[in-house]
C-alpha positions as CSV (number, residue, x, y, z in Angstrom):
1,M,96.0,69.4,66.3
2,A,98.6,71.7,64.8
3,A,100.9,68.8,64.2
4,R,98.1,67.0,62.3
5,S,97.4,70.0,60.2
6,T,101.1,70.3,59.3
7,R,101.2,66.6,58.4
8,V,98.1,67.0,56.2
9,A,99.5,70.0,54.5
10,L,102.8,68.3,53.9
11,G,101.0,65.3,52.5
12,I,99.0,67.4,50.1
13,L,102.2,69.2,48.9
14,A,104.0,65.8,48.5
15,A,101.1,64.5,46.5
16,A,101.0,67.6,44.4
17,A,104.7,67.3,43.6
18,L,104.3,63.6,42.9
19,F,101.5,64.2,40.4
20,G,103.2,67.2,38.7
21,A,101.1,70.0,40.2
22,G,102.9,73.0,41.4
23,P,103.9,76.3,40.1
24,A,103.0,76.5,36.4
25,T,105.7,77.5,34.0
26,A,104.6,79.0,30.7
27,G,105.9,77.4,27.5
28,P,106.3,79.1,24.2
29,R,102.7,78.6,23.1
30,E,101.4,80.2,26.4
31,D,103.9,83.0,26.1
32,T,102.7,83.7,22.6
33,E,99.1,83.7,23.6
34,E,99.8,86.0,26.5
35,G,101.9,88.2,24.2
36,E,98.8,88.5,21.9
37,R,96.7,89.5,24.8
38,A,99.3,92.1,25.9
39,Y,99.6,93.4,22.4
40,G,95.8,93.7,22.2
41,R,95.9,95.9,25.3
42,D,98.6,98.1,23.6
43,D,101.2,96.8,26.1
44,V,103.9,96.4,23.4
45,V,106.8,96.2,25.9
46,T,105.3,93.1,27.6
47,A,104.1,91.6,24.3
48,M,107.6,92.0,22.8
49,S,109.2,90.4,25.8
50,L,106.8,87.4,25.6
51,F,107.1,87.0,21.9
52,R,110.9,87.2,22.0
53,R,111.1,84.5,24.8
54,A,108.9,82.2,22.7
55,A,110.7,83.0,19.5
56,D,114.1,82.4,21.1
57,A,112.7,79.0,22.2
58,G,112.1,78.2,18.5
59,Y,108.4,78.7,18.4
60,A,107.5,79.6,14.8
61,P,104.2,81.5,15.5
62,A,106.0,83.8,17.9
63,Q,108.9,84.3,15.4
64,A,106.4,85.3,12.7
65,R,104.5,87.6,15.0
66,L,107.7,89.2,16.2
67,G,108.6,89.7,12.5
68,D,105.3,91.5,12.0
69,I,105.9,93.9,14.9
70,L,109.6,94.5,13.9
71,D,108.5,95.2,10.3
72,A,105.9,97.7,11.5
73,A,108.7,99.4,13.7
74,E,111.0,99.6,10.6
75,E,113.4,97.2,12.2
76,D,113.5,95.4,8.8
77,A,116.7,93.3,9.1
78,Q,115.5,91.8,12.4
79,A,112.1,91.3,10.9
80,V,113.6,89.3,8.1
81,E,115.6,87.3,10.5
82,F,112.5,86.2,12.5
83,Y,110.4,85.6,9.3
84,R,113.2,83.4,8.0
85,K,113.3,81.4,11.2
86,A,109.5,80.8,11.0
87,A,109.6,80.1,7.3
88,S,112.3,77.5,7.9
89,Q,109.8,75.6,10.0
90,N,107.2,75.8,7.2
91,L,105.0,78.3,8.9
92,A,102.8,80.0,6.3
93,A,102.8,83.4,8.2
94,G,106.6,83.4,8.2
95,E,106.7,82.5,4.5
96,Y,104.2,85.3,3.7
97,G,106.2,87.8,5.8
98,L,109.4,86.9,4.1
99,G,107.7,87.2,0.7
100,R,106.4,90.6,1.7
101,M,109.9,91.8,2.7
102,Y,111.3,90.7,-0.7
103,D,108.4,92.3,-2.4
104,K,109.0,95.6,-0.7
105,G,112.8,95.4,-0.6
106,E,112.8,95.9,3.2
107,G,115.7,94.3,5.1
108,V,116.7,92.5,1.9
109,A,117.2,93.5,-1.8
110,R,113.9,93.8,-3.6
111,D,113.4,90.6,-5.6
112,P,110.0,89.9,-7.1
113,A,110.9,86.3,-8.1
114,E,112.0,85.5,-4.5
115,A,108.9,87.2,-3.1
116,L,106.7,85.1,-5.4
117,K,108.5,82.0,-4.3
118,W,107.7,82.7,-0.6
119,Y,104.1,83.8,-1.4
120,R,103.5,80.6,-3.3
121,R,104.8,78.5,-0.4
122,A,102.4,80.3,2.0
123,A,99.5,80.0,-0.6
124,E,100.1,76.2,-0.8
125,K,99.0,76.2,2.9
126,D,95.9,78.3,2.0
127,Y,97.3,81.4,3.7
128,V,94.7,83.8,2.5
129,L,96.8,86.9,2.3
130,A,99.4,85.1,0.1
131,V,96.6,83.8,-2.2
132,Q,95.2,87.3,-2.4
133,I,98.7,88.8,-3.3
134,I,99.1,86.2,-6.1
135,A,95.6,86.9,-7.4
136,Y,96.3,90.6,-7.5
137,A,99.7,90.0,-9.2
138,Y,98.0,88.1,-12.0
139,L,95.4,90.9,-12.2
140,V,98.0,93.6,-12.7
141,G,101.0,91.7,-14.0
142,A,103.3,91.9,-11.0
143,L,105.9,89.8,-9.3
144,G,107.1,88.6,-12.8
145,L,103.7,87.1,-13.6
146,P,101.9,88.0,-16.8
147,A,98.6,90.0,-16.5
148,S,96.0,87.4,-16.9
149,R,92.3,88.0,-15.9
150,E,91.7,84.2,-16.2
151,D,94.5,83.3,-13.7
152,A,93.5,86.3,-11.5
153,E,89.9,84.9,-11.4
154,V,91.0,81.4,-10.5
155,W,93.2,82.7,-7.7
156,G,90.5,85.3,-6.7
157,K,87.9,82.5,-6.3
158,R,90.3,80.7,-4.1
159,V,90.7,83.8,-2.0
160,V,86.9,84.1,-1.6
161,R,86.6,80.4,-0.7
162,L,89.2,81.0,2.0
163,G,87.1,83.9,3.4
164,G,89.0,86.8,1.8
165,S,88.0,89.5,-0.7
166,M,88.4,89.3,-4.4
167,P,91.2,91.6,-5.5
168,T,90.2,94.4,-7.8
169,L,92.0,97.0,-9.8
170,P,92.5,100.4,-8.4
171,K,90.0,102.9,-9.8
172,Q,92.6,104.7,-12.0
173,A,93.8,101.4,-13.5
174,E,90.2,100.4,-14.3
175,K,89.6,103.7,-16.2
176,G,92.8,103.1,-18.2
177,A,91.8,99.5,-18.9
178,R,88.4,100.6,-20.3
179,K,89.8,103.0,-22.9
């Protein structure tokens, strides 16, 4: 009976190997998803390890997310590096992140025109945060754009259509504008 059980078990293992079953290995997408879960549990060490593995495998969403975390940790040069990698793969989150770094002058020299270029690329893909930044830039005249309520409204309506909030002037700016 034991010999029969052994043959059955070996047969099942052989069939599993033949049909591709076996130990699962996570790919970059799965690593990124698990990294998000770890980050949500405040397990930053595990999250960073998973994001880095996926980013090193060339997975753009992991590269952009790693850029976000590195930016928050003030590791600006590394953040720029990962945003650039994601942006080179046309990922809107990477383009937006790179635009933000140029906008703030973190990890790169501050360059409003370069920031606007990257924000526009992300906005072309309906990345709501980029659309919102451009709407606000038109509202206040930033990033080399002229202050234009008309353009701000056009971009603002697009923000709302994408599920974001219409940008508004800060309270102090509104008071100055009414005088």
